C-alpha positions, -999 to +999 in steps of 0.1 A: -414-666+366-385-652+387-366-622+377-329-623+379-313-605+404-290-586+380-321-571+362-336-561+395-303-542+404-301-528+371-337-516+372-329-500+408-299-483+395-317-469+365-343-454+389-316-439+414-299-423+381-329-404+371-332-383+404-326-346+401-319-329+434-323-291+439-321-277+473-321-312+490-355-321+472-360-346+443-379-325+418-386-357+398-411-365+425-429-336+426-463-333+407-469-312+378-430-300+379-419-314+345-449-304+326-452-270+339-415-264+333-413-277+300-444-256+289-427-226+303-398-231+283-418-238+250-437-209+256-407-186+265-390-197+235-421-191+212-426-155+225-391-147+224-388-158+186-422-141+176-411-110+193-378-110+177-392-115+143-418-086+149-395-058+162-359-072+155-349-059+191-327-085+208-330-071+244-369-066+243-374-100+229-352-114+257-373-097+283-406-109+267-390-143+265-382-145+301-413-128+314-435-152+294-415-181+308-420-170+342-457-164+339-468-195+320-447-217+342-463-203+375-500-205+357-494-239+346-480-250+378-509-233+399-535-247+379-520-283+376-516-283+413-551-273+418-564-301+396-538-324+413-552-314+449-590-319+438-582-352+422-564-364+453-591-352+477-616-370+456-594-403+456-590-403+494-628-395+497-636-424+474-615-447+493-631-441+524-666-446+510-657-478+494-640-489+527-675-482+545-694-499+517-672-532+519-679-533+559-716-527+552-714-556+527-696-580+551-717-571+579-749-579+558-735-612+546-728-623+582-764-612+592-778-634+564-756-663+568-769-665+606 
């Protein structure tokens, strides 16, 4: 089942249009960027609204909103990147052990066939 060339070109154009370049880097390809940024936005908005409803001070609520956005974004970012780095390390380590096991099985099969 062959794909039409127009469909393939359309998919490539769609992928190219989803790029977001900031300071020469495509942030859509950075692990954890989207989740940490959205979580920070939600937390900042929620804390700002809660603070305003509690105190009715606009400036203080804005400051709390920005501060909570920054803290939650950085906190979520570092936690997510730490988890991502650990998972990446364990995956690379597992790939190495699987390759060694495959070589051992192949050498064992050669010895038993001889």
